[in-house]
N, C-alpha and C positions, 0 to 999 in steps of 0.2 A: 515541303516547298519553302523556299527562303522568303518569298513575298507573301504577305498576308493581307486580308481584308482591312481597309482603312489606311494602308501605307500610301505615301506619296511617291509616285514613280514618274520616270521620263522614258519616252519611247526612243529607242536608239536606231531603229531601222524601219524602212517602209515609207508610205506616203505621209504619215504623221510624225516623222522623225523630228525630235527636238521639242515636241509638245509634252506638257506635264499634266498630270491628273491624279485623282484619288482612286484607289482600287475599290470597286463596288462588290465584286465577287471573285472567288478563286475556285477553279476546278482542278484538283490535283491529279485526277484520273487521266485527263487529256492534256494537262500541263498548260492550261490557258487561263487568262485573267480578263475581266471586263473592267475597263478603265473609264472613268467619268469624262465625257466629252471627246473621246478618242475612237477612231475607227467606226464611223457611222455607216449604217446600211439602211436601205429603204425596204420597208416591209408592206406588202399590199394586204389590207384587211377588209373582210366582208362586213357589211352592216350587221350590228348586233345590238343587244340591249344597252351595253355600256356606251358604244359609239354608233348611234343610228345612222350617221352619215357614211361611215366606212372611209375608204380612201387609202392614201399612202402615208405610212407612219415611219419616222426616222428614229432609230435607236442604236445603242452601242453594240458592236459585234465583238466576240472574243478575239484576243490577240495572244500569241504564244509568249510564254513567260521568258523565253530567251531573247525576246525583242524589247524587253523593258529592264531598266535599272532603277534601284531605289534611290530616292533623293534624301540626303541627310545633310543638314546645315547648309542648304542652298545649292549644293552640287551633287551630281550623281556619283555613286560609289558602289563598290562590291560589298558583299556581306560576309563577315567572319563570325565566329562563335567564341564565347568565353564562358567559363563556369564561375558562378558566384561562390562565396564561402558556404552558402546554404546548400549547394549542390545543384542549383537551378541553372539551366543553360540559357543564355541570352544572346541576341544578335548584336553585332558590333560593326560599325562602319570601318572598313579597312583604311580608307583615305585619312580619316581624322581620329580614329580610335574611340569615337563617341558611341555611347550605348544607344541602340535603336529602341529596344524594349525597355519600358520603365517599370 
């Protein structure tokens, strides 16, 4: 996948379009990412040892990777690849040519 944990992304479609956040986790098998502060869902939880009160908990739900774009130098961009002299492959912002991987 082109998007990795820790990347800054912007949502391009859906209810949260235009919002930006940091990727918390990536699931390549389903092609989904969880973004901090985006796509909240309500989860009903029973009382337990950790939360004796129980109740309704809000947390982020997965969003498909095709609905987010990486943000590099303040604007969203597509991702290209380039090989270094050492043979290592790094991600590059198509719009600016800036290296995303350091």
